[in-house]
VEXVEXDREN-778726 format. One line per 2 residues: number of its first residue (from 0); their letters; for each residue x, y, z of C-alpha. Coordinates in nm, 4 decimals. Example, Ala and Ser with C-alpha at 12.3 -4.5 7.8 and 13.67 -1.06 7.14 Angstrom:
0 = as = 1.2300/-0.4500/0.7800; 1.3670/-0.1060/0.7140
//
This chain:
0 = me = 0.2988/-2.7502/-3.3033; -0.0436/-2.7158/-3.4623
2 = ks = -0.2646/-2.5335/-3.7033; -0.5810/-2.3713/-3.5703
4 = lf = -0.8653/-2.1375/-3.6507; -1.0840/-1.9836/-3.3784
6 = ni = -1.3382/-1.7125/-3.2862; -1.3252/-1.5209/-2.9562
8 = vn = -1.5906/-1.2782/-2.7970; -1.3645/-1.0594/-2.6140
10 = eh = -1.6397/-0.8198/-2.4820; -1.9831/-0.9253/-2.4089
12 = tl = -2.2607/-0.6746/-2.4611; -2.5620/-0.9052/-2.3736
14 = es = -2.6394/-1.0281/-2.0321; -2.7297/-1.4172/-2.0497
16 = si = -2.7194/-1.7121/-1.8188; -2.5592/-1.8995/-2.1023
18 = ff = -2.3089/-1.7485/-2.3302; -2.0539/-1.8118/-2.5909
20 = df = -1.6853/-1.7465/-2.4842; -1.4656/-1.8812/-2.7778
22 = sg = -1.4529/-2.1800/-3.0095; -1.2025/-2.3353/-3.2436
24 = vs = -1.0613/-2.6177/-3.4497; -0.6887/-2.7481/-3.4436
26 = kt = -0.4826/-2.9980/-3.6462; -0.2041/-3.0808/-3.3897
28 = fs = 0.1396/-3.2489/-3.4973; 0.3126/-3.5231/-3.3228
30 = gh = 0.3291/-3.4832/-2.9399; 0.1836/-3.1282/-2.9363
32 = as = 0.0976/-3.0434/-2.5843; -0.1310/-2.8000/-2.4392
34 = gp = -0.0736/-2.7038/-2.0540; -0.0617/-2.6993/-1.7897
36 = lk = -0.3287/-2.4516/-1.8226; -0.6612/-2.3271/-1.6413
38 = rl = -0.9712/-2.1858/-1.7873; -1.2232/-1.9387/-1.6577
40 = hy = -1.5301/-2.1078/-1.8255; -1.6427/-2.4622/-1.9204
42 = ll = -1.4221/-2.5872/-2.2161; -1.5420/-2.8736/-2.4274
44 = hf = -1.3131/-3.0597/-2.6735; -1.4421/-3.2811/-2.9452
46 = vl = -1.1824/-3.5270/-3.0928; -1.2365/-3.5563/-3.4737
48 = eg = -0.9578/-3.7575/-3.5776; -0.6390/-3.9229/-3.4407
50 = qg = -0.5434/-3.9943/-3.0711; -0.4233/-3.7939/-2.7724
52 = ty = -0.4084/-3.8144/-2.3993; -0.5910/-3.5971/-2.1499
54 = ft = -0.4562/-3.5480/-1.7968; -0.6503/-3.4150/-1.4928
56 = mn = -0.5015/-3.3931/-1.1430; -0.6401/-3.7474/-1.0749
58 = hk = -0.6724/-3.9209/-1.3903; -0.5140/-4.0037/-1.7368
60 = yt = -0.7392/-4.0601/-2.0353; -0.6217/-4.2008/-2.3649
62 = le = -0.8782/-4.0617/-2.6203; -0.9723/-4.1060/-2.9947
64 = ag = -1.1998/-3.9821/-3.2730; -1.5626/-3.9634/-3.1299
66 = dl = -1.4599/-3.8697/-2.7688; -1.5291/-3.5693/-2.5828
68 = fl = -1.3324/-3.4207/-2.2952; -1.4254/-3.1422/-2.0568
70 = ir = -1.2176/-2.8660/-1.8817; -1.3840/-2.7400/-1.5800
72 = pd = -1.3365/-2.3832/-1.4651; -1.0122/-2.3119/-1.2699
74 = et = -0.9029/-2.6804/-1.2983; -0.5423/-2.7199/-1.3985
76 = if = -0.5125/-2.9805/-1.6746; -0.2716/-3.0987/-1.9484
78 = yq = -0.3289/-3.2753/-2.2828; -0.1027/-3.4020/-2.5639
80 = ad = -0.1425/-3.5270/-2.9164; -0.0224/-3.8900/-2.9668
82 = ln = 0.3290/-3.9227/-3.1250; 0.1998/-4.1578/-3.4138
84 = np = -0.1546/-4.0486/-3.4764; -0.1755/-3.6985/-3.3398
86 = wh = -0.5423/-3.5803/-3.3008; -0.7431/-3.3088/-3.4492
88 = ya = -1.0194/-3.1610/-3.2463; -1.2697/-2.8776/-3.2161
90 = wi = -1.3632/-2.6948/-2.9003; -1.5960/-2.4279/-2.7440
92 = si = -1.5921/-2.2430/-2.4335; -1.9267/-2.1695/-2.2750
94 = gg = -1.9916/-1.9526/-1.9683; -2.2875/-1.8359/-1.7628
96 = se = -2.4857/-1.9132/-1.4523; -2.6895/-2.2058/-1.5995
98 = ta = -2.4010/-2.3584/-1.7679; -2.2526/-2.5273/-1.4611
100 = ql = -2.5837/-2.6640/-1.3669; -2.6795/-2.8022/-1.6953
102 = ie = -2.3233/-2.9730/-1.7288; -2.2927/-3.0948/-1.3925
104 = nf = -2.6361/-3.2365/-1.3543; -2.8019/-3.3090/-1.6889
106 = sp = -2.5098/-3.4281/-1.9200; -2.2784/-3.7118/-1.9409
108 = fr = -2.0208/-3.5059/-1.7437; -2.2262/-3.5319/-1.4351
110 = nh = -2.0943/-3.7172/-1.1327; -1.7462/-3.5714/-1.2025
112 = hd = -1.7119/-3.7586/-1.5329; -1.4404/-3.5837/-1.7472
114 = tf = -1.4930/-3.7736/-2.0914; -1.7359/-3.9617/-2.2768
116 = sc = -1.7814/-4.1340/-2.6300; -2.0179/-3.9899/-2.8844
118 = at = -2.1522/-4.1365/-3.1943; -2.2810/-3.8016/-3.3276
120 = ve = -1.9686/-3.5567/-3.2892; -2.0674/-3.4251/-3.6391
122 = ny = -2.3703/-3.2620/-3.4771; -2.1542/-3.0503/-3.2474
124 = lk = -1.9127/-2.9746/-3.5176; -2.1594/-2.8346/-3.7618
126 = li = -2.2602/-2.5845/-3.4696; -1.8837/-2.5034/-3.4208
128 = ve = -1.8327/-2.4580/-3.7761; -2.1092/-2.2032/-3.7850
130 = sl = -1.9613/-2.0305/-3.4843; -1.6237/-1.9814/-3.6639
132 = tl = -1.8135/-1.7771/-3.9273; -1.9725/-1.5318/-3.6946
134 = ts = -1.6807/-1.2920/-3.6522; -1.8671/-0.9529/-3.7031
136 = hg = -1.9420/-0.7573/-3.3962; -2.2842/-0.6556/-3.2777
138 = pq = -2.5822/-0.7955/-3.0490; -2.7305/-0.9927/-3.3410
140 = te = -2.4055/-1.1980/-3.3952; -2.3468/-1.2300/-3.0159
142 = lr = -2.7113/-1.3520/-2.9809; -2.6460/-1.6146/-3.2488
144 = ln = -2.3421/-1.7221/-3.0873; -2.5106/-1.7576/-2.7508
146 = qi = -2.7741/-1.9648/-2.9157; -2.5146/-2.1985/-3.0591
148 = as = -2.3596/-2.2440/-2.6936; -2.7197/-2.3286/-2.5729
150 = ei = -2.7703/-2.5777/-2.8685; -2.4332/-2.7475/-2.7772
152 = ll = -2.5696/-2.7893/-2.4223; -2.9017/-2.9308/-2.5527
154 = ll = -2.7291/-3.1762/-2.7659; -2.5255/-3.2858/-2.4501
156 = mk = -2.8470/-3.3246/-2.2382; -2.9941/-3.5485/-2.5275
158 = en = -2.7104/-3.7942/-2.4994; -2.7787/-4.1432/-2.3892
160 = tw = -2.6646/-4.0425/-2.0210; -2.8173/-4.3239/-1.8213
162 = nv = -2.5368/-4.5707/-1.9115; -2.2497/-4.3387/-1.9266
164 = ve = -1.9542/-4.4622/-1.7173; -1.5909/-4.3394/-1.6568
166 = hq = -1.4028/-4.3648/-1.9675; -1.2696/-4.7204/-2.0247
168 = na = -0.9248/-4.5795/-2.1106; -0.8861/-4.3935/-1.7989
170 = ti = -0.6217/-4.4718/-1.5273; -0.5577/-4.3280/-1.1716
172 = rp = -0.2626/-4.1139/-1.1582; -0.0844/-4.1903/-0.8392
174 = ms = 0.0243/-3.8923/-0.6415; 0.1604/-3.8180/-0.3102
176 = ey = -0.0254/-3.5944/-0.0673; 0.2735/-3.3358/-0.0821
178 = tk = 0.2336/-3.3206/-0.4543; -0.1395/-3.2631/-0.4387
180 = ls = -0.0841/-3.0056/-0.1709; 0.1814/-2.8211/-0.3881
182 = la = -0.0596/-2.8343/-0.6843; -0.3379/-2.6791/-0.4888
184 = yi = -0.0833/-2.4138/-0.3630; 0.0251/-2.3262/-0.7276
186 = nn = -0.3239/-2.3150/-0.8432; -0.4174/-2.0457/-0.5826
188 = nf = -0.0929/-1.8413/-0.6022; 0.0557/-1.8833/-0.9503
190 = ty = -0.0403/-1.5114/-1.0079; 0.1714/-1.3873/-0.7296
192 = dt = 0.5455/-1.3724/-0.7190; 0.5676/-1.7176/-0.5701
194 = si = 0.8716/-1.9342/-0.5600; 0.9318/-2.3025/-0.5225
196 = td = 1.0886/-2.2406/-0.1836; 0.7481/-2.0463/-0.0822
198 = ia = 0.5578/-2.3620/-0.1775; 0.7803/-2.5983/0.0121
200 = da = 0.7637/-2.3688/0.3325; 0.3855/-2.3431/0.2937
202 = ik = 0.3223/-2.7311/0.2952; 0.6138/-2.7864/0.5315
204 = in = 0.8543/-3.0044/0.3181; 1.1984/-2.9907/0.2056
206 = rs = 1.2506/-2.8078/-0.1273; 1.4517/-3.0781/-0.2790
208 = yl = 1.2198/-3.3659/-0.1671; 0.9293/-3.1801/-0.2799
210 = sr = 1.0929/-3.1413/-0.6365; 1.1628/-3.5269/-0.6459
212 = lf = 0.8061/-3.6136/-0.5633; 0.6698/-3.3573/-0.7954
214 = rr = 0.8724/-3.4792/-1.0776; 0.7775/-3.8459/-1.0113
216 = dv = 0.4187/-3.7683/-0.9827; 0.3705/-3.4905/-1.2584
218 = gi = 0.6423/-3.5741/-1.5027; 0.8132/-3.2166/-1.4767
220 = sp = 0.9794/-3.0203/-1.2163; 0.7643/-2.7845/-0.9985
222 = kk = 0.9531/-2.4860/-1.1352; 0.8842/-2.5784/-1.5001
224 = fl = 0.5156/-2.6532/-1.4124; 0.4760/-2.3093/-1.2433
226 = lr = 0.6396/-2.1342/-1.5386; 0.4456/-2.3129/-1.8029
228 = lr = 0.1237/-2.2453/-1.6138; 0.2064/-1.8800/-1.5995
230 = in = 0.2869/-1.8523/-1.9597; -0.0305/-2.0233/-2.0696
232 = ea = -0.2293/-1.7965/-1.8636; -0.0585/-1.5001/-2.0338
234 = cq = -0.1320/-1.6614/-2.3717; -0.4998/-1.6443/-2.2663
236 = ll = -0.4834/-1.2842/-2.1547; -0.3000/-1.1803/-2.4650
238 = qt = -0.5772/-1.3268/-2.6905; -0.8828/-1.2140/-2.4872
240 = tq = -0.8060/-0.8827/-2.3000; -0.6520/-0.5443/-2.4186
242 = ls = -0.4226/-0.5386/-2.1122; -0.0580/-0.4190/-2.1789
244 = in = 0.2071/-0.6648/-2.1823; 0.3496/-0.5155/-1.8561
246 = qi = 0.0149/-0.5677/-1.6886; -0.0187/-0.9229/-1.8194
248 = se = 0.3272/-0.9832/-1.6943; 0.2313/-0.8848/-1.3338
250 = kv = -0.1111/-1.0609/-1.3505; 0.0708/-1.3961/-1.4177
252 = gf = 0.3231/-1.3532/-1.1226; 0.6288/-1.1837/-1.2885
254 = sn = 0.7736/-0.8993/-1.0879; 1.0016/-0.8077/-1.3677
256 = ps = 0.8649/-0.7557/-1.7279; 1.1935/-0.8321/-1.8766
258 = vf = 1.2082/-1.1517/-1.7336; 0.8495/-1.2284/-1.8318
260 = gh = 0.9232/-1.1196/-2.2086; 1.2399/-1.3631/-2.2040
262 = sf = 1.0450/-1.6455/-2.0411; 0.7702/-1.6292/-2.2813
264 = te = 0.9801/-1.6114/-2.5886; 1.1855/-1.8932/-2.4805
266 = li = 0.8758/-2.1166/-2.4306; 0.6511/-1.9910/-2.7025
268 = he = 0.9258/-1.9054/-2.9604; 0.7878/-1.5631/-3.0358
270 = tp = 0.7507/-1.2410/-2.8316; 0.4358/-1.1693/-2.6383
272 = sa = 0.3573/-0.8792/-2.8812; 0.4130/-1.1005/-3.1921
274 = yr = 0.1975/-1.3657/-3.0439; -0.0875/-1.1215/-2.9808
276 = kr = -0.0569/-0.9795/-3.3343; -0.0530/-1.3276/-3.4987
278 = rs = -0.3433/-1.4643/-3.2993; -0.5662/-1.1724/-3.3900
280 = fn = -0.5487/-1.2917/-3.7519; -0.6309/-1.6707/-3.6958
282 = si = -0.9917/-1.6157/-3.7467; -1.1988/-1.6039/-4.0650
284 = qe = -1.3992/-1.3275/-4.2236; -1.7687/-1.3311/-4.1709
286 = qh = -1.9174/-1.5756/-4.4100; -2.2980/-1.6887/-4.4673
288 = sl = -2.2029/-2.0475/-4.4673; -1.9243/-2.2762/-4.4623
290 = ew = -1.8964/-2.6787/-4.4400; -1.6434/-2.8529/-4.2453
292 = qq = -1.4382/-2.9463/-4.5665; -1.3857/-2.5824/-4.6308
294 = in = -1.2757/-2.5206/-4.2869; -1.0404/-2.8012/-4.3098
296 = di = -0.8931/-2.6616/-4.6508; -0.8359/-2.3248/-4.4700
298 = lg = -0.6531/-2.5055/-4.1797; -0.4383/-2.6869/-4.4499
300 = hl = -0.2904/-2.3652/-4.5771; -0.2051/-2.2041/-4.2470
302 = sa = 0.1485/-2.2115/-4.0977; 0.2024/-2.4380/-3.7965
304 = vr = 0.2485/-2.2655/-3.4546; 0.3584/-2.3751/-3.1159
306 = qs = 0.0839/-2.2547/-2.8835; -0.2774/-2.3570/-2.8795
308 = t = -0.5832/-2.1570/-2.7500
//
C-alpha cells in the first residue's frame, strides 16, 4: 500500500529531444512492492526517507535516503519497501532522443550503473515539486515541464561522477541460463497470448523444471511473474492512454476481456475502470508555488492504495 501524488502528460504537443513524461511522490507502507514492470522512457527515483530494495535482472540493491535509482527503458525491474522502515520517494520519467545519450554517457549512471548516492537530493525534489503543480494544459506548461526535465538531467551531469562506483550495497543475483532465457522471452512476448508452456518450448526445457528454476532465481513462479507484468503494464496504459479496457486487455496479452478484468481486480483490488477513475484524481490543481512540506501534508490526507505509478 502507498499514498501518492503525480502529474502525467498524456499527449505531447511540442516536439522536443528532451521531454517530461510524468512525475510523482509516494509514501509507501511496510513491504509495498512495485513490479515486475517495464517503462517506455527513463525513470529516475529519489529516495527521500526510509529504506527499500531495488531488483534488476542481475543485481539487488539495498537503498536508503539520499540514493537514486534508474529504471531504463524496456528493462523489467522490481522494487520493494523495507518491512520496518518503508521508503518515501519522488520520481520523474524523461523521454527524448538526447536523454539516453546524456544519462548513459555523462551522468553517474554511465557504464551501466543503476544507482548512486547523492548529498543534494533536495535540489531534485524542488524541481519535482514544481512539476506537480503544473497540471494545466497548453504549450507554455508543457515547455516548462520539458525545461524541468532538462534541469534534472543537468543536475545529474553536475554530480561528482569521476569517482562514482557501483553501489556498495549491491549484490549479484545468481540466475540460471534457463531463467535468463525465460525472462528474455517474457519481456519480448508478454503482450501476446503466451503461456508458460510456450516459454518452456521456446527455450527447450521441461515446463516443471523451468518453474522450479524460475522460482528459485526470481522468488515467484513464472506464471505469477507473467501475470504481474501484464497487469502492471495495463495499469500504465490505463493512466497514460485513452484506450478502452478491452483494447488494453488485448495489448497486454489477454485474449478474453473477462479474464483480464477478473485478474486485474484480484491483483489490484479494484476494477480497471475504478482504477482509471481514481488515478485521474491523484493530482493537484494548478498552483503558483508549493513547498515540499505542503506536498507532504497533501499526501498525508490521501487514502492508501495498492498500485503505484
